[in-house]
N, C-alpha and C positions, 0 to 999 in steps of 0.2 A: 538484301536490297531495302530501300526505304519504302515503307508502306504508309499510305495515308497522305494527307495534305498538310504541309507545313504552313505556319502562319507567321507573318512578320511581327516584330516586337511592337507593342502599343503602349504609349504613355498617355494616360488620361489625367491631365492636370486640372486643378481647380483652385479658385480663390475662396478662401474661408473667412467668415466673420471671426474675429478674434474672440476667444472665450475669456471670461473673467476669472480671476484667481481668488481663492478663498479656502477656508478650512471648515470641516464639519465635525460634529461630535456624534458618537453613536450611543444609543441607550444600552445599558447593561441588561442582562437577563432578569435581574431582580427588580428592575425599575420599569414602571409602566408610564411612559411620558404622555403628556397631554396632547390633544389633537394639534394645538398650535405649535408645540415643541416639535412634534414629529414632522409637521409641515415645514417648519423653519429648517430642520436638519436636512430634509429631502431637497429643498431649494438650494441650500448652501452647497451640498454635495454636487448638485446638478451644474452649478456655475463653476465647478472646479475642473472642468474638462479642458484639456490642452489639445485643440484641434490641429495646431501647427505640426505636431509629431505624428499625425495619422497618415498612413500610406494609402493614398487613394489612386493606386496604379495597378495594372495587370502586367505580369511579366510575360516575356516571350514564351516561356515554358507553360504558363497558364493557358495560352492560346494554341499551343502546338499539339496537334492530335496525332502526329506521325510517330512511328517507331521502327527500329531495325529488326526485321524478321530473322536475320542470321544470328543475332545474339539473344533473341527473346526466348523465354521459357514458356512452353505451351502446356496447358493443364486442361485435361478433359475429365469432366465429372460424369458419373453414371450411377444414379442412386447414391450409395455411400462409397462407391469405388472411385478412386482418384488415380488417374494416369498422368505422370509427369515426364515431359520430354525437355530436358535442360537442367540448368543448375540454379541453386539458390532457394529451392523449396523442398519440403518434405511432407509426408502425410502419416497420420497414425489415428486409427479408429474414427475415420470420417472427418478428421480435422486437418486442413491444409495450413502449414506454417511457412511463411516467407521470411527469410533471415538475411537477405543480401540485397544490395542495390541492383536495380535492373528492371526489365520489362517482363511482365507476366500476362499471358493471354489466356483468359478463362472462358470455357464454353461447356455446354452440357448442363445437367441437373444434379444438384447435390441436396439430397433430402436428409433431414435430421443431422446435418453437419454444419461446419462453419469454417471461416477463413480468418487466420490471424497473421498480421504483419508485425514482426518483431525484429527489425533490422537495426543497423547502427544508427546512432543519433545524428550522424552527418549524411546518411544515405537517402537518396531519392529513389522512390519506388513508383513504377507506373503499372497500374492494373488495367488491362484492356478487357472490357466486358464484351465478349463476342458471341452473344446469344447464350446467356448463362442464367440459371435459376439456383439460388442458394436459400434454403429454408432451414432455420435453426429450431431445434426442439426445446431448448431450455436456456438460451443465451442470445447475445447479439449474433447476427449472421456474419457480419464483417467487423472485426476488431483490429484497430491499429494501435498497438501498444507502444511502439517506438519507431521513429524514422525522422529524418529532417523534414521531408515533405512527401506526400502521397498524391498521385494523380490517378483519378478514375476516368478512363477514356471510354466513351460509349461508341462502339464501332457503328459505322454507317449501316442503315437498314437492318438493325438488330433490335430485338426485344429482350430486355434483361429484367430479372425479378429478384428482389432481395427482401426477405421478411423474417421477423423474429417470432418468439412465442409469447403468450400472454403472461407467463411467469418465468422468472430466471432462477437458476441455481448459482448464486454468487459464491465466489471463492472465499471471501472474508468480509468482515464488516467494513473494510476500507474499499471494497470493490464498488465503484460508482458507475459502472457500465449500465446504461439505461436507454439504449437506442438500437434500432436494427443495424445501422451503420454508426459505429462509435470510434472516434479517433482522438488520440492524445497528441497528434502531430498536425501540422498544417495540412489541409485537405483541399484539393482542387478537383472539380468535376467538369469535364469538357467533352468534345466530340459532337456527333450528330445523330447518334442512335437514341433509343428509348430506354428509360429505367423506371421501373415501378418499385417503390419502397413502401412496405407496410410495417408500421411500428405498433405492434399489438401490446407490448409491455408498457412503454411510455412514449418515447420520442421516435421520430423518423430518422433524421441524420443529425449527429452531434459531433462537433469538433471542439476540443478543449483549447485549440489555438485558432488559426484562421480557417474560415470556410469560404472558398472562392468557386463561383460557377460562371463559366464562360460559354457554355453551349449544351446541346442535348435537349431531349424532351423528357422532363422529369416529373413524375407523378408520385406524390407522397401522401399517404393516409396514416395518421398517427393519433393514438389515444391522448397523448400530451401535445408537445410542440412538434411542428413539422421539420423546421430547419433551425439549428442552433450553432452559432460560432461564438465561443466565449470571448475571444479577442476581437473578432470582427467577422462580418459577412459582406462579401463583395460580389456583385452580379453584373456582368456586362452583356450577357446574351443567353439564349436558350428559351425554351417554353416550359414554364413551371406551373403545375396545378397542385395546390397544396390544400389538404383538408385536415384540420387539426382540432382536437378537443380543447387544446390550450391555445398557444400562440402560433401564428403562421411562420414568422421569421423572428429570431431573437438573437441579440448579442448582449451579454449580461456581465461583462467584466467591470466591476465597480472598484477594483483595487488599484488600477492603473489609469491615470487621467487621459492617456492617449490611446486607450483601448476601449472596447465595448461599443464600437461604432458599426453602422451599416451604410454601405454605399451602393447605390443602384444606378448604373450607367446605361443599361439597356436590358433587353429581354422582354418576354411576354409572361406576366405573372398574374395568376388567378389564385386568390386566397379565400377560403371559407374557414373562419376560426371562431371557436367558442369564446376565446379571450381576445387580446389585442391582435390585430392583423400583423403589424410589424412593430417591434419594440427594440430601440437601441438605448443602452444605458447612458451613452454620451451623445454622439452626433448621429443623426439620421439625415442622409443627403440623397436626394433623388435628382438625377441629372438627365435621365432619359428612360426609354422603355415604356411599356404599357402595364398599368397596375389596375386590377379589378379586385376590390377587397370588400368582403362582408364579414363583420365582426359582431359577436354576441347575438347572432340571428338577424342582424340588421335592424332597421327602424321598427320598433314595436314587434320585433321578430322573436322567435322562440317563446320564452316565457314573458317576453315584454319587460317593461320597466319594473314589474312586480318582482323580477329576479334580483333587483338591486335594492329593494326596500328592506328596512330593518337593520339588524346589526351588521350585515355583510356589505352594506352600501358603500362604505368607505374603502374596503379592501378589494372589492370587485373592480375589474377593468376590462372593458370591451371596446377599446378605442381602435380607430382605423390605423393611423400612423402615429407613433408615440416616441418621443425623444426625451432623454433625461436632461440634456443641456442645450442642444441646438437642433432645430429642424429646418433644413434648407431644401427648397424645391426650386430648381432652375430650368427644368424641362420635363418631358414625358407627358403621357396621357394617364390621368389618375382618376379612378372612380371609386368612391368609398360609400358604403351603406353600413352605418355603425349604430349600435344601440347606445354607445357612449360617445365621447367626442370623436368627430371624424379625423381631425388633426389636432394633436396635443403635444405640448412640451412643457416641462418643468422649468425651462429657461426661456430662450429666445427663439423666435420663428422668423424666417426670411423667405419670401416667395418672390422670385424674379422672373419666372417663366413657367411654361407648362400649361396644360389644359386640364383643369380640375373640376370634377362634379362631385359634390359632397351632400350626403344626407345623414342626419343624426337625430336621435331622440334627445340628445343633450346639445352640446355646442358644435357648430360647424367647425370653428377654429378657436382653440384656447391656448394661450401662452401665459404662464405665471409671470413672465417678464414681458418683453416687448414683442409686438407683431409689426413687421415691416413688409409691405407689399409694393413692389416696384414694377411688376410686369406680369404677363400671363393672362389667361382667361380663367376666372374663378366663378363657379355657379354653386350656390348653396341652396338646394331645392327644399330642404326641410331642416329645422333646427329649433332648439329652445332659444338660445341666443346665437346670433350668426357668427360674428367675429368679436373676440374679446381678448384683451391682454392688459397688463399693467398700464401700458400705453400703446396706442395704435398709430402708425404712420403709413399713409398711402400716397405714393407718388406716381403710380402708373398701373396699367392693367385694365381689363374689362371685368367688372365685378357685379354679380347679382346675388342678393341675399334675401332669403325668406326666413322669418323668425317668428316663433310664437311669443317671444318676449322682445328684448332689444335687438336691433339689427346690428349695430356696431357699438361696442361698449368698452370703456377703459376702467379697469379696477372696480367692477361691479359688486362690491361687498364680498361676502363669503360664497357667493354663487350657489345658494341653497334655496332658491325661490320656490321650487316645487318639490314636495316630498317624494314624488314618484320618479324624479329624474335620477339617472344613474350616477352622474358626476358629483364630486364633492371638491371642486377645484378652488384654489386660492390664488393669491397674487403676491409677488415679491414686493415688499414695502419700498417706497421711494418718495421723492419729494413732489414729483409731477405725475399725474395720471391723465395725460392729455390725449386727445385725438387730433391729428394733424393731417389734412388732405391737401396735397399740392398738385395732383395730377390723377389721370385715370378717368374711366367712365364707370360710375357707381349707381346701381339701382337697389333700393332697399324696400322690402315689403315687411312691415313689422306690426305685430299686435301690441307690443310695448312701445318704448321710445325708439324712434328711428335711429337717431344717434344719441348716445348717452355717455357723456364724458364726466367722470367724477373728478376731473380737473378742468382744464380749459379745452375749448373746441376752436380750432384754427383752420379756416378755409382759405387757402392760398392759391388754388388753381384746381383744374379738373372740372368734371361735370357730375353733379349729384342729383338724383331723382329719388324722392322719398314718398312712398305710399304709407303714410303713418297710421297711428291707432285711431279707432273709432270711439273707444271708451275715454271718459273724462279723466282717468287717473294717470294718463301718460301723454306725452307730446311728441310731435315729429322731431323736435330738437330738445335736448336737455343737457345742461352743463352746470358744473358747480363753481367754476372760476370765470375766466374770461371767455366770451363768445365773440370771436373776431373774424371778420372777413376782409381780406386784402386782395382777393382775386378769385376767379372761378365762377361757375354757374351752378346755382342750387335752387331747386323748387321742392318744397316739403309741404305736403298736405296732411291734414289730420284733424283731431278733435280740437276744440277751442279752449276748454277750461284751463289746461296746463300748457297752452301754446307759449313758445319762447322764440324770440328773434335774436338778432345779433346786437352787440352792445356798442357804446359810443367810441370804443377804441378802434373801431373799424375804419378803414380808408376807402372801402368800396360801398356804394349805396345799397340798401336793402329795404325790403317791405315786409312787415308782419300785418296781415289783414284778417280780421274775423268777419265772416259773412253774416248777413242778417238771418239766415236760416241754413239748415244743413242741406248740402247738395249731395246728389247720388253719384255712385260710381259711374264713370263714363261721361259725366258733365265736364266739358273741357274748361280749363283755366287758361285764359289768354290775356297777355299784357301787351298793349300796343302803345307806341309813342304818339305825339301830337300830329304826326304826318300819316298816321294809319299803318305804320310799319310794325309788324309783330316782333316784339323783343323776345318773348318766350311763350311757348304753348305746351301745355301739360295735361294729360288725361289721367286723373286719379283712378285707381282700380277699386277703391273703397269709398264709402260715404265719408264726407269731410265737412268741416265748418270753419276751417282756418287754413291759411297758406303763408309760407315764408318764401320770398323770392329775392335772389340777389344775382346780378349779372354785371360783367364789365361794361355792358352797353347802357346801363342806367346812369343818368347824368343828374347831378344835384341841381335843383332849380327848375328842371323840366317838368312838363305835365304828361301824365300817362292815364290810360283807361284800362281798368281791370274788369274783366267779364267772366262770369261763370253761371251756368244754369239759368240764364235769363236775368241775372243780377248784374248791374253795371255800376261802377264807381269810378269817378274821376279823382286822380291823386296828383298832388304837386309835391315833389320831393324837396321840401324846403330845407331839410337837413339830410345827413347821410343815413340816419335811421328813421324810417317813417312807419307809423303804426296807429291803428285805431283800437288796439287790444286793451280791454279793461278787466280781463279775467285775473285769476289768482296764480298764474304761472310763475313759479319761483317767487311767490308772495308779491307778484306784480312789479318787481323791481327792474325787470327788463322788458317792459311793454313797449319801450321806444317812445318816439314823439307822436302825439295824436295830431293827425291832419284831417280835417273834414273835407268835403267836396272841393275840387280844385277850381 
């Protein structure tokens, strides 16, 4: 009879941003490339990913947890004794070997033994864990040497345990087995039972092909990485608790452009990792599920930033989510507490949905190439720099950024402003390092520049609130090229010395105003028109001496009243750019038009 519950086929399709094409060169063992050369090689390789060939689906068999009892082989373990009822398996000296396609139901306890799957290269093997404990004395507890695909099904209401030893007796120098569960074939874990895996030697679960998880309650503790799928890791369901001395989840195929990806469509995933929480060599895509990630001990956790100081600073990595070519987030609830960047990609990043809460001792978001945000809720509670990329484009979403340095930054130099920071990020070279905002609701709290564009800053829409710096070495706005506003609402308060407003290329009116004295946090800035109607009201959270205001409601030629902390100034917008700024912001060349009392 059919046992268990069958699942219908599911096709999880997605739209991908197209990857760039390019070629990379690798350094020989006898050559020590410069830092710049190594960075260029890494970036070029990252952009070589071909996302169009990646299989972001789950098969019906991945989801099906049923099996035929009448044809299954039942295996009962008792210490080192193995009782086999059925065909396709044999035992010798505490080792169970499976050599044929079929379903094998495992139960009982096997101490100082192990299980080997060595079937035909076209065979599909289902291992049903039905309350089993397998502990190996000197090797992997479960080794899949050959098969087309192996399914580990966790029976409902069962507790299953698999663990290896702290040292292995390897058969030869070519033996690369290094995990409690090690597979050279595609591996799927499904079902609704529980599985505890302990990787005492190195890793928890390793597949040299695909690793797919669609269900079950999985707990992995590993000295090295918790989950590794060389070609890919795909997760659609289940509850995963991963504790790793290395990385939580990894896919590291760098030889094939359409491999080395990680796709998360669902599930409840909790990761505590000494290194990166999740790392994909090419694409990392999160479409759903709940992720709670702590990497490197978290913000100032473990040994803190001191662990990254000195010679190992550039080789260490404790990022939350990390992608080699493309990081896409379109859904899910994601919480990251990272010593290094919370979200990082050596290529492009696109956020179109999801609920993200990020905390980092380095950058909240970093992309060597472009950052695009079109939707979702993004809260960066702690960071050195909040959002940075070679260029940054925001067209939607609700965004809140708190940063010790710049809030939003495009191509901010070599990103080594603090010696104690873990990251040594760079940027892919290009002609434009722009920040462009056309939508969304954005709040920035920055000790450095609120918005810092090493190219142009273009405000085309959206709502932007900036609680800028109090020190004179930074400004609420900073840009190296064009500073243009054609739409949207922005209020940016901060220090006055380096204050910068919009330039004459703008089509929407703006005001840059330096107050006669510094005002305190909580002193409301209010701008009203000549009818007494409030155009904008803003309550800075820090002391300030200057403000930039632009709104579609501002009309050239009209009179307005600006009030703050008991100070009142009448302004007439005789031109699109109105300012009383006389400081040395950008050598004074964007102070705007000086207009005295109206």
